[in-house]
SEROSE-13339 format. One record per residue (C-alpha): x, y, z. Coordinates in steps of 0.25 Angstrom, whole numbers, plus 2048, in hexadecimal, padded with zeros to 3 digits. Example, Ala and Ser with C-alpha at 12.3 -4.5 7.8 and 13.67 -1.06 7.14 Angstrom:
2
8317EE81F/8377FC81D/
//
This chain:
1110
3F26C07A3/3E76CB7A4/3DC6CA79A/3DB6D478F/3D16E0790/3C96E5784/3C56DF777/3D26E3770/3DB6DD77A/3D36D077A/3D46CF76B/3E36D276B/3E56C8777/3DE6BD770/3E46C0763/3F26BF769/3EE6B176F/3E86AD762/3F56AF75A/3FC6A4763/3F069A762/3F668F759/3EF68375E/3E167F763/3E4681772/3E968F770/3DD692767/3D368D772/3DB69777B/3D86A2772/3C969F772/3CA69F781/3D06AD781/3C56B2777/3BB6AD781/3C16B578C/3C26C1783/3B36C1780/3B06BF78E/3B86CB791/3B36D3785/3A56CD783/3A06D877A/3AD6DA771/3AB6D8763/3BA6D7760/3BC6CC76A/3AF6C4765/3B36C6756/3C16C0759/3BC6B5761/3B26B0757/3BB6B274B/3C66AA752/3BD69F757/3B769E748/3C569D743/3C869174C/3BB68B747/3C068D739/3CE68873B/3CA67B741/3C1677736/3C666C72C/3CD672720/3D167E728/3DF684724/3E2689732/3EC67D734/3E6678741/3EB669745/3E065F742/3DF65C751/3DD66B754/3D366C749/3CB66074E/3CB66675C/3C8674757/3BB67074F/3B666B75D/3BA677764/3B768275A/3AA67E754/3A168574B/396687755/3A068C75F/3A4696755/39669B751/39269C75F/39E6A4762/39A6AE757/38C6AF75D/3926B176B/39A6BC766/38F6C275E/3866C276A/3906C9772/3926D5769/3856D5761/3806E2768/38D6EA764/3856F275A/3916F7752/39A6EB74F/3936DE753/3906DC744/39F6D8742/39E6CB74A/38F6C9745/3936CA737/39F6C1738/3976B6740/38B6B6736/3956B572A/39A6A8730/38C6A3733/3896A6724/39569F71F/391693727/383694721/388695713/390688715/38468071B/377688717/36E682721/360687725/365687734/371690730/36769A729/35E69A735/36A69D73E/3706A8736/3626AE734/3606AE743/36E6B5745/36A6C073B/35D6C2742/3636C474F/36E6CD74A/3646D6743/35D6D8750/3696DD757/36C6EC754/37A6EE74D/3816F7744/3816ED738/3736EA738/3716ED729/37C6E4725/3776D972E/3696DA728/3706DA71A/3776CD71D/36B6C7722/3646CB715/36F6C470D/36E6B8716/35F6B7714/3606B9705/36A6AD704/3646A370E/3556A7711/3506AF705/3426A9707/3406B0715/3496BC711/33E6C7712/3376C271F/3456C0726/3496CE723/33C6D4727/33D6CD734/34B6D1737/3486DF733/33C6E073D/3446D9748/3506E2746/3486EF747/34C6F2755/35A6EE753/35C6F9748/355703751/35E70075C/36A701754/36570E74D/36471475B/37371175D/37871474F/37C723753/38571E75E/38B714755/38E71F74A/394728755/39D71C759/3A171974B/3A5727748/3AD729754/3B471B751/3B7720742/3BF72C747/3C5725752/3BF72D75D/3C1724769/3BC72E773/3B073176B/3AD72276A/3AD721779/3A472C77B/39A728771/39B71A776/39871F784/38C727780/38771B777/388711784/38071B78C/37571C782/37570D780/37370C78F/36771678F/36170E783/36270178B/35B708797/35170F78E/34270B791/33E710783/34570577B/33F6F877E/34C6F0779/3536F0786/35A6E3784/35F6E7777/3646F477C/36B6EE787/3726E477E/3766F0774/37B6F8780/3846EC785/3896EB777/38D6F9777/3946F7784/39B6EB77E/3A06F4772/3A56FF77C/3AC6F6786/3B36EE77C/3B76FA774/3BB708777/3B4708785/3BB6FB78A/3C3703795/3B870E798/3B470D7A7/3A87157A5/3A270C79A/3A56FF7A2/39E7057AE/3927097A4/3926FB79F/3926F57AE/3876FE7B2/37F6FB7A6/3806EB7A8/37E6EC7B7/3716F57B6/36B6EB7AC/36E6DF7B5/3686E67C0/35B6EA7B8/35A6DC7B4/35C6D67C2/3526DF7C8/3486DC7BD/3476EB7B7/34A6E57A9/3466D87A3/3526D479A/35B6C879B/3676CB7A4/36F6C279A/3716CE790/3796D579B/3886D179D/38C6CB7AB/3906D77B4/39C6D07B9/3A16CD7AB/39F6DB7A7/3A76E07B4/3B26D67B1/3B46DC7A4/3B36EA7A9/3BE6E97B3/3C76E47A9/3C46F07A0/3C46FB7AA/3CC6F57B6/3CF7037BC/3C07057BF/3BE7027CD/3AF7047CB/3AE6F87C1/3B66F07CB/3AC6F47D6/3A16F07CD/3A76E37CA/3A96DF7D9/39A6E47DC/3956DB7D0/39D6CF7D5/3976D17E3/3896D37DD/38B6C67D5/38E6BE7E1/39D6BB7DF/3A56B67EA/3AF6BE7F2/3BB6B77EA/3B56BC7DD/3B36CA7E1/3C06CB7E8/3C66C67DB/3C06D27D4/3C56DB7DF/3D36D67DD/3D26D77CE/3CF6E67D0/3DB6E87DA/3E46E17D1/3E16EA7C5/3EC6F47C3/3E26FF7BE/3D86FF7C9/3DE70C7CE/3E07127C0/3D771E7C3/3DA71F7D1/3D57197DE/3C771A7DA/3C670D7D3/3CD7067DE/3C370B7E9/3B77077E0/3BC6F97DF/3C06F87EE/3B26FE7F2/3AB6F37EA/3B46E97F1/3B26EE7FF/3A36F07FC/3A26E17F8/3AA6DD805/3A16E580E/3946E0808/3986D2809/39C6D4817/38F6DB81B/3866D1815/37D6CC820/3816BE81B/3906C181A/3996B681F/3A56B9828/3AE6B881D/3A86C3815/3A96CC822/3B76C8824/3BA6CB815/3B46D9816/3BB6DC824/3C86D981D/3C56DD80F/3C06EB812/3CC6F1819/3D56E980F/3CF6F1804/3D06FE80B/3DF6FB80D/3E16F77FE/3DB7047F9/3E470C803/3F07057FD/3EB7067EF/3E97157F1/3F77177F8/3FE70F7ED/3F87187E2/3F77267E9/4007257F5/3FD72D801/3F47367F9/3E972B7F9/3DF72D804/3D4723801/3C67227FB/3BF7307FC/3B27287FE/3B971E808/3B0713802/3B8707807/3B970D815/3AA70F815/3A8700811/3B16FC81C/3AA705826/39D700823/3A26F1824/3A86F4832/39C6FC837/3916F3832/3976E5831/3A26E583B/39C6EF845/3AA6F5847/3A6704849/3B470784E/3BB701843/3B2708839/3B4716840/3C371383F/3C1713830/3BB720830/3C6726839/3D072182F/3C9728824/3C873582B/3D773782C/3D873681D/3D7745817/3CF74080B/3C473C814/3C674581F/3C4751816/3B774C811/3AA74F818/3A3743811/3AD73A819/3A9740826/39A740824/39B731820/3A372E82D/398736835/38D72E82E/394721832/395725840/386729841/38271B83B/38B714846/38571D850/37771A84C/37A70B84B/38070A859/374710860/36E703864/37C6FD868/3846FF875/39070386D/390712869/39A71B862/39772686C/39F729879/399723886/39B73088E/390738886/38874288F/37973F891/37A73188B/37773687D/37D72E872/384736867/38B73385A/39873885F/3A1731855/39973784A/39B745850/3AA742851/3AA740842/3A674F840/3B075484A/3BC74C842/3B7751835/3B7760839/3C575F83D/3C975D82F/3CD76A829/3CC76681B/3BE76081B/3B776380E/3A9766813/3AA769822/39D771821/39576481E/39C75D82A/399769833/38A769830/38975A832/39175A83F/388765845/37B75E841/381751846/384757854/37675E854/370750852/37874785B/38274E864/382754872/382763874/390764877/39475C86B/38B765862/391772868/39F76D865/39B769857/395778855/3A277D85A/3AB775851/3A2778845/3A3787848/3B2787848/3B377D83C/3AA786834/3B3792835/3BF78A831/3B7784825/3B3792821/3C1797821/3C578B819/3BA78D80E/3BF79B80C/3CD79780A/3C978C800/3C07967F9/3CC7A07F8/3D57957F3/3CB7907E9/3CA79F7E4/3D97A17E3/3DB7937DC/3D07977D2/3D67A47CF/3E379F7CD/3DE7947C3/3D679E7BC/3E27A87BA/3EA79C7B5/3E07987AB/3DE7A77A7/3ED7A87A5/3EE79B79D/3E379F794/3E87AD792/3F67A778E/3EF79D784/3E77A877E/3F37B177D/3FA7A6775/3EF7A376C/3E77AF76A/3F07BB76D/3E87C5765/3DA7C0769/3D97CA775/3DE7D676E/3D27D4764/3C87D276F/3CE7DF776/3CC7E7769/3BE7E1768/3BA7E5776/3C07F3775/3B87F5768/3AB7F076F/3AE7FA77B/3AC806772/3A1802768/39E810763/3AD81375F/3B680F754/3C480A756/3D080B74D/3DD805750/3EA80C74F/3EF810745/3E3818740/3E0822735/3D982E739/3CA82F735/3C483C731/3BD84373D/3AE84573C/3A684F744/39F84474B/3A084575A/3A5837760/39B83876B/38F83A762/38482F763/37582E760/36C83176B/365824769/37181C76E/37282377B/36781A781/36E80E77C/37B812783/375816790/36E808790/37B80178E/382809799/3778067A3/3787F779F/3877F87A0/3867FC7AF/37C7F17B1/3847E77AB/3907EB7B3/3887E97C0/3827DC7BC/3907D77B8/3957DB7C6/38A7D37CC/38C7C77C3/39B7C77C5/3987C47D4/3917B87D1/3977AA7D0/39C7A77C2/39579B7BB/39E7907B7/3957897AD/3A07817A6/3A477A7B3/3977797BA/38E7737AF/38B7657AA/38575F79E/3797567A0/37674E793/36C74378F/361749797/353743796/34874978E/340754795/34B75879E/34A7657A4/35276F7AC/34A76C7B8/34D75D7B7/35C75F7B5/35D7687C1/35675E7CA/35F7537C5/36C75B7C8/3687637D4/36E75A7DE/37C75C7D7/37D76B7D9/3777797D6/37377A7C7/3757887C1/36F7857B3/36A77A7AA/36B77C79B/363771795/36476E786/359765780/35A75F772/35175676A/35C74E764/36374B771/36174A780/361757788/36E75D78D/36F766799/37B76F79E/3797717AD/38177B7B4/3847797C3/3887837CE/39677E7CF/3A07747C9/39E76A7D4/38F76A7D2/3927677C3/39B75B7C6/3917557D0/3877567C5/38F74C7BD/38B7417C6/37E7417BF/38473C7B2/37E72F7AE/3727317B7/36472F7B2/35B73B7B0/34D7377AB/34F72D7A0/35D73179D/36B72F7A2/37173C7A2/37F7407A0/38674B7A8/3937517A4/39B75D7A8/39A76A79F/3A876E7A2/3B0772796/3A377278D/3A178178C/3A978A782/3AB799783/3A979E775/3AC7AC770/3B17B4764/3A67AF75B/39F7B8751/3957C1758/3897BD750/38B7AE755/37F7A975C/37D79B763/37A794756/387799751/38F79475D/38978775C/38C78674D/39B78A750/39C77E75B/392774756/39D76A751/3A476A75F/399763766/38B76576D/389773772/38077477E/37E78377F/38479077B/38379C785/3857AA780/3887B578B/37F7C078F/3827CD788/37A7D6792/3867DC799/3917DA78E/38D7DA77F/39B7D777B/39A7C977F/39C7BF774/39E7B1779/3967A477D/397797784/39578A77C/39277E785/39577077E/38F763783/39D75D786/3AC761787/3B075B77A/3A7764772/3AC77077A/3BA76C778/3B876B769/3B1778769/3BD77F76F/3C577B762/3BD78675B/3C4790764/3CB79A75B/3C379774F/3C17A3745/3B37A7742/3AD7AF736/3BA7AF72F/3C37B173A/3BC7BD73F/3B97B674D/3C27AC754/3B97A375C/3BD7A176B/3B7794771/3BD78F77E/3B878778A/3B0790793/3B77937A1/3AF79B7AA/3BB79E7B3/3C37A37A7/3C57B27A5/3CA7B8798/3D87BE79B/3D87CB793/3E47CF78B/3E77DB782/3EB7E9784/3DE7ED78C/3E07E1796/3EE7E4797/3EB7F379A/3F37F778E/3E87FE787/3E480D78B/3D7814789/3DA823786/3CF82D786/3CD83C783/3D783C777/3D684776D/3CC843761/3D7847757/3E283D75E/3E6832755/3EC824758/3FA829755/3F883575F/3F382B76A/3FE821768/40982C768/403831775/40382377C/41181F777/416828782/41281C78C/417811783/414809777/40780A771/4017FD76B/3F4803765/3EB810765/3DC80F762/3D481C761/3C581A763/3BD822758/3AE824756/3A582174A/3AB82D743/3B9828745/3BC83374E/3C483075B/3BD830768/3C9834770/3CB826775/3D681D772/3DC80F777/3EB80E778/3F280177A/400801780/40A7F777F/40B7F478E/4027F679B/40D7FE7A1/40D808795/3FE809795/3FF80D7A4/40A8177A1/40181D796/3F681F7A0/4008267A9/4058307A0/3FA832796/3ED83279F/3E78407A0/3F2845796/3ED85178D/3EE84C77E/3E8855774/3E185E77F/3DA851784/3DE84B791/3DF83C78F/3DA831797/3E2824796/3DE81879D/3DF80979C/3D5803792/3CA7FC799/3C27EF794/3B57F278D/3A97F2795/39D7E9793/3927ED78A/3837EB78C/3807EE77D/3867EB770/3857F4764/3877F1755/3857FB74A/3837FB73B/38B7F0734/38D7E9741/3987F3746/3997F7754/39A806751/39181174B/384810743/382815735/37D82273B/389826742/39482073A/3A1827737/39D82C72A/3A383A72C/39584172B/39284073A/387838740/37A837739/36E83C741/363832742/35683574A/35182D755/34482974F/34C823743/35581B74B/349816754/342812747/34D809742/351803750/34B7F7756/34D7EF763/34F7E0763/34A7D9770/34C7CB775/35B7CA772/3627C077C/36D7C7784/3777BC77D/3757C276F/37F7CC76B/37D7D7761/3847D0755/3797C5756/36E7CF757/3747D674B/3747C9743/3657C8745/3627D7742/36C7DA737/3657D272B/3597DB72D/35F7E7729/36A7F272B/36D7F573A/37380273F/3757FE74E/3727F2757/3737F3766/3727E676E/36C7E877D/36E7DA784/3697E1791/35B7E378A/35B7D6781/35B7DE774/3617E776A/35F7F4763/3607F4754/36180074B/35F7FD73D/362805730/35380A72E/346808734/3417FE729/34C7F472D/3487F673C/33A7F3739/33E7E7731/3477E273C/33C7E3747/3337DA73E/33E7D073C/3457D074A/3387CF752/3367C0756/3437BC750/3487AF757/3567AE75C/35E7A3763/35779D76F/34979F769/3497AE76E/3427B8765/3467C6763/33C7D2764/33D7E075E/3397ED767/33D7FB769/34A80076F/34380577C/33C7F777D/34A7F177C/34F7F9788/3447F4791/3477E678E/3507DD796/3597D2791/3547C4795/35B7BF7A2/3617B279F/3637A97AB/36B79C7A8/36A7967B6/35F78E7BB/3637907CA/35F79F7CA/3517A47CA/34C7A97BC/3467B77BE/3397B77B6/3357C47B0/3297CB7B6/31C7C67B0/3127D07AB/3057D07B2/2FA7CB7AA/2EE7D47AD/2E57C87AB/2EC7C17B6/2EF7CC7C0/2E67C77CA/2DD7BB7CD/2D47C37D7/2CD7CB7CC/2CD7D97C7/2C97E67CE/2BE7EF7CB/2C77F97C4/2CD7EE7BC/2BF7E97B7/2BB7F77B3/2BD7FB7A4/2C88057A1/2C38137A0/2C1819792/2CC82278D/2CB831791/2CE83B786/2D184978B/2D2853780/2DE85C781/2DD869788/2DA875780/2E487F77D/2F087677B/2F987776F/2F4870762/2E786E75C/2DA872763/2D586776C/2CB865777/2BC864778/2B586676B/2C2865762/2C5859759/2D3856756/2D6858747/2D984A741/2E0848733/2D9840728/2E4835729/2E2835738/2D3834737/2D482872D/2DE821737/2D5823743/2C881E73B/2CF811737/2D480E745/2C781174B/2C0808741/2CA7FD744/2C87FE753/2B97FE751/2B97F1749/2C37EA752/2BA7ED75E/2AD7E9757/2A77F7757/2A37F6748/299801744/296805752/2A380E753/2A5819749/2B1821746/2B0830745/2B683973B/2C283C744/2C682D745/2BF82C753/2B5821756/2A782475B/29F819762/292819769/29281E777/295814782/28C81378E/29181879B/29380E7A6/28C8107B3/29280C7C1/2898007C0/28F7FB7B3/29D7FC7B9/2987F57C6/2937EA7BD/2A07E87B5/2A77E87C3/29F7DC7C8/29F7D47BB/2AF7D67BB/2AF7CF7C9/2A87C37C5/
//
């Protein structure tokens, strides 16, 4: 019968046997079974508790006066077998096996010490007191969860049995236990996480926490900062015992982690790198024996078992027994042929190494000669049995490589080894791989090099000029290029040509060039076909995905797109008011619908210019390859302190082209980086760095796929902090990206990147959440760069018509009656100006696309009310490069031009300029609503126009006083990202350019041109002209005869009294500043008079020039 696996199975197995134990012999067999159980599960608390309790019960039952009902003879034999010393020693053995299980080892300890104290209460000997005191001291020096309870138990014990030395003993114990308490406090957060997950029954969460806990413990054991290496190793072993006897007992990754941990420390001790006793580590073979019982499907564990047995010096029979145990296991191929190949590779490697040992016996060589082909045959039969004819062997042909090496180096049978290569070359799995052909070529070259000094040669004897050439290696390339489905023929052709250049004759080189030329043409056509097929497949997949999502959206949100369409149409005409049919006629005013203030013309022209520029730049960007950040990025966590982008780029540069690195540092946790590669293949390759050491830390690399959300339809005023607060309960947020509004100010969405998939999945549950009392319905979906919104609604279905040149007096009923000639009219919407007067434009929605086409056919250019109509299909709104919001946050009108019935008010240009300011330094990701939220608390706003192209906004306040106050308050106001706003003029704003953000490190960053510093323009020295002082200002009086007051020589300009006082005060202040004092006087006209300055001669200027050159 097979032995049980796992602590629960062992306890159930022994319990079943225990129920039938009615005599002494059967009870002894139960003890033997318990001994096997603790050998199979040496760190199991359950097994040790059951074992010790059962042995103690046998000791109690065989004592005189027991009511267990044992026969007298069995009682006598039992007292000799189940002695008190054996029982207490068993309790001690069990405690030593589980003492470093920090969370639950106190269960066995408390039971054991209570039995010891019961015995002491009956005898009360001094030796017993010393024994229990020693037990308590040792226990309190070990970190464990119930340390305080243990200390309280020791205090009570001293109060009863050693009150005289109570204080000294407690002080001594407290001092010795300081390190134990510190070590447990470091692990207490992990223990709390495990307890919380256990309370709610979250098994998956417990496994994840335990895995992270183990990795942390391994780092602690290796840490050079902590000097308690021995204690950390024991604690780590205790944690492994908890995991591998509990929820992780069948987890292959945890067992491999444990094996590597034990193996590494054994190696360090053996090489003398650490000075700790090897006895603290479990025996490697014992650990592997337990591992193969718990994860028998792991070929890697079986391979390590065979390798460890070879390293330990076990004989062929013992290692063969391990191999037979693996092949007899029904689960070895549970996950495919990978486990089978791993195990057989280890077995064949053992046979090869023993046979190729210089001291190998003939028997070892014979065993390898028979065993290697036999293993190959066994694997082939195994694969055929599992997969049938579809099985083509090991992609890495590991067993064949071992056999080829044995035949080449030990048996010197080159022909037989070459025959193995030939057999592999006819299998499509290998024939299609360039790696296989290069491996064969390298082997041929090694054979060629090794046979130079021998008579035997792989080259034909009829070579011209007597030159030895590696013709067998050349034939490998010839065979390879005949395979039309070779995965990388370009690489084979390059090596083939180089090989012929280096070794072959001229004729062979020419033939190789011909072959390569013809092959390249075929490969080029093949690559074109593959690209076309891939593109077609991608388009089909995308269309299927779009259709599926469109169907889902149509089922769950049938009205969403209609609302969005209405919103877009309202934004398309921000200066007009819309009223849906039916509508009551508004009183007409004498206001022209096209009247606007002249001050707005500049803004409109500027917007038009940027619209043209945006269109051209959009066309350019569309031609570029679209970035797929979601599928080409990886998260790198647990980074060391002081990590930089440069170090990360150097660490990952061998794994692919890096587009960008987003490094997030925090004082509370290690840094985390999001690295974006050029392609998904590069990102998958970078995952090989997972678990590697970078500096002092072992980093973790995980894919960032399905970790980013596309979030939209949130309130317009929401900033980054608002988004973080919205999703903070879902998990750790790495970053939030808002789009640029330079070329489309209507954008209102962002990308939220989480640190793991589970957090992103939890965040998608907020999709459809109502915000601000149901005003907005949040959309939060996993980001898909390949997805494109499938538009719905009347406009997308070409049922909406745009009608121009309608009579101003026409009502909705008139338009509906006109278009009913073409079919059923769903709705009519007339556009009106701020005075409520029709602008002569309407949007008519027909029931079907055909009816809309018929309406265009019969009504376009028809005379209606003396107006020739223009009817066309409504087009989607164009992009806007500015965003305008007016008083009270509306998109139309300002108080000066509102439809009050009195016509537009006339405001002068200087008045508008006095109450208008420009805000500079606004990021191109901040919309007008967020700018308004900053400005609105200062005072009433008439109009706000956002200009993302210039990185600013123009704000018109209700009065000049509010504008002045805003200039003081807004200037140097700090916004998100540490940036500060500035206040300037409107003309200054239009000279500014928005900050150019480049979120890639692989592109050169364009530095702004530096202003030349006059003090650093030249190192050569200044010229004579630069050394000379500036000439004094020349005042030329106005020419006589001009209009105005009399001026010229002899005339003094009349100055008012106030002007005289101002000039006198300014001159006095200037004199004081320059230190002129009383030497400079001010005349009655406010002009200063100073002593005459001596004229400089040519000699003076020459002297100044020579001094300047020194």
